N, C-alpha and C positions, 0 to 999 in steps of 0.2 A: 532800648534798656542796655542799660551796662549787665554785665552778665560774668561768671567765670567762666577763667580760659578753656581748653578742653584737657591743656597739658597743667594738672597741677604742681610749681616750685616744692623744691626741696622739705619738708618742714623745721623751723627754726626750734631754737632749745627753748625747753619748757620752762614758764617765766619766774623768780623769785617766788616762793611760798614765804609772804607776809603780808601786814594787815592795811601796808599800802597800798596790793593791788584792792585788796576790798573796798578800803574809802577810797578811792577813784572811780570805783564800777556805784557804789550807792549814793555819791553825789551824780555819777551819771544821770543811772535815772532818772529823778528829777525835769529831765530836758536832754531826751535822746534823739539825735540827729535819724528818721527811720528812712530806712533802704525796701522799697519793698519792692519784689522782684516775682516770676511767675515758675510757679515747678520748683525754689529752691527752700531749703530748710536748713536750719543754721544749730547742729546739736551741741551741747557743754562739751569740753575736751573734745573738739573735733577740729580739723584745721577748714578755711574755706579760703581759695584764692577766688578774686573775684578783677576782672577789668573794668577800670571806672572809664567811659568815653564820653559821658555827653556831659552839660555843659554845667547842669543845675550840680550834678552828684562828684564834676569834678572842683567846684567849691566846696562840697559834702566834705569829701579827700583834704584840700585844704586845713578847712577849719578843725578837723578829725584832727590830723599830724600836731597842729600848734593850741592846744587842749588835753581831753581827756581820753583823744583814740579809741573810744565805744562808741557801738552804733546798734541799733532792732534791724536785724533781720526778717523782713515778715514774707511768707508767701500770700502774693494774690488771692483772693475768690475766686477769680478766673483768668484764666491767661489770657483772654484778650483783653483785658488793663493795661498787661502789660508797654503797650505806648499812647495809653492814656498821661495825659499833661497834666489832671485836675486833680481828684484825692479819691483812687480809685480806694474799695471796700477795700480791707488784708483779715486775717487772718490773727485773731485778736491772740491767742499764743503764740508767741516768739522767738525769736532767740537773741540773747545778746551777745556780742565779741569784743575783742579788744583789736585793734588793727595791730598785729605784731613784725610785720612786712611791707614797705612802702615804698612803691620804685618811680620817682614821677620821667613822664618821660617826655623827649623832647616837647613836643605837641602838646604837650597838656595833660596826656591822657596818665588813668595811673595803673600799676598792676601793684597789688594787695593778696598781705595775706590776712584774715579774721580766725581768730581763734573765738571757739565759743566758751563763754563764759559759764551763762545761768539760761536755766527757761524763763519767760517774765510774762505775763498779765497786760496787757493797752489799760492803762486808767483812763487815759482823754489825749484824744489830740491837741495840742496846744496852737496858739497864734500864733503866726513865724513869718518873720519881716522876710527868710533865708530863700531860695528857688527851690530847697526841700523842705520837706515837710520834719514837725518836731515833737514827739508825744514825753510822755511821760509813762511810767510804769510800776511795777511789782515784781519781785521776785515770787515764783512760783516755785512751792517750796514741793517738797514728794510728803509722800503721807510718811504716817512710822512706818517701820518695818514690825511685823507684826511675832515676825517667829524667825528668831535671826540665823537660825540651824539652816531651814527652808532656806533660807538667800545663799547663806555659802554652797551648802549641794546645788543648788542651782548656777551658779558659778561656776562651782569646779566641772558640772556638764558640759554648759558652755564652753569653758577652756578647751575640752578635751576637745569638746565635736571641731572648731575652728581649729586644734593641732592636726583632726583628721582633715580637713578639708584643706588646711596647709599642702600637706602634704602628696592631696591628691593636682594641684595646681604648681607646676615648677616655677610658672613666671610672676606671680603673687605672694607663692606663700610664705617667701623670706618678708615680704611688707607686711603678714600676716603674723607672724612669729614675734616681728620687731611691735607690731602693734599690742598684743596680750603682754609680750615680756614691760610695756611701757605705762601702763593701765594696770595695775595694782588694786584698785577698790571695785568693785560688785558694779555698781549703777555710771563709774566710768566708761567702764569695760564695753557694757549695753551701749551706751549713748555711739561711744567711735566705733563700735561695730556694726550701730545701725549708719550712722553716717557714710561708711566704707560698703555694703555691703545692700545696702535696698536703695533698689533702685524707682519702687514707685512714688511718688512723691505725695500721693494720699495718702499709703504707710507710709511713708517720714512721718507724714506730718498729726498723724493719728500716734504713731511716737512720741513725739516731740509732745503733742497732750497728756499723754499718759499719766500721771502722779506715783501710780502705783509702780515700783522699783521693780518689782519681782516677776509682775503682770510685762515691763520694758524684755528683761530677762528670756521671760518665755515664749516673745513673740522672734526676737531675735534668732534663740534659739529655733525656731519652725524655721525662718530664713535663711540660716545653717547649714539648717537637717533636707533643706530641701534642695538647697547648691549641690550638696555633697551627692545625690539620687541624682541631678541632674549630671553632674560632673562622668561620675560612677557609670551614668548609661550612654555617654559616649566613650569610654576607654574602651581600647582595642581589645578582644577577647585573642586567651591563650592559645 
């Protein structure tokens, strides 16, 4: 099974904000290549590096690059299904992303970076003459925010805590500060932090499935608090 490489490449610049990108996404949702992976979750506003080496997915990569460049990344229901050649079940809530970087290697493998665009709900699996699976999906929108002030307070608290965490981890602190600066919206920040900091794949999947934006911020905040505690407990005493 193709999988993310151990060292992600440098992130590309953000895409321009225009309606053409949204139109391409809407068009893609009717016929999306499906990339099922064990333990992998693609969040909106996050970057996912992929190394493509299976023949069926090398074909998928070539097709993507000549079309709308969007694909669905779904977590397999069971990690043991990662080597299956048929249609192993996947979680019905998944991420859709756009290929923003692609390098084909001399032997036909690909290194790609996918930028998460939206959460989607699997609608149906489509008949496919391709070696890879195709689906249709619908955007899974967030629930309306009941209290904008509460959301703003939660966002500011999360940003302050991430700043504290950045101070405690010199090697990764600058990357965290860059992430804070690059995500101005609360829901975008919580998704980007979930992708960067939450390790457990089942917790990541639950965050992807959560439609309450405030609840996602609360879960990510608890994760940051726990990380600050772990880092603090390993610091040498004065």
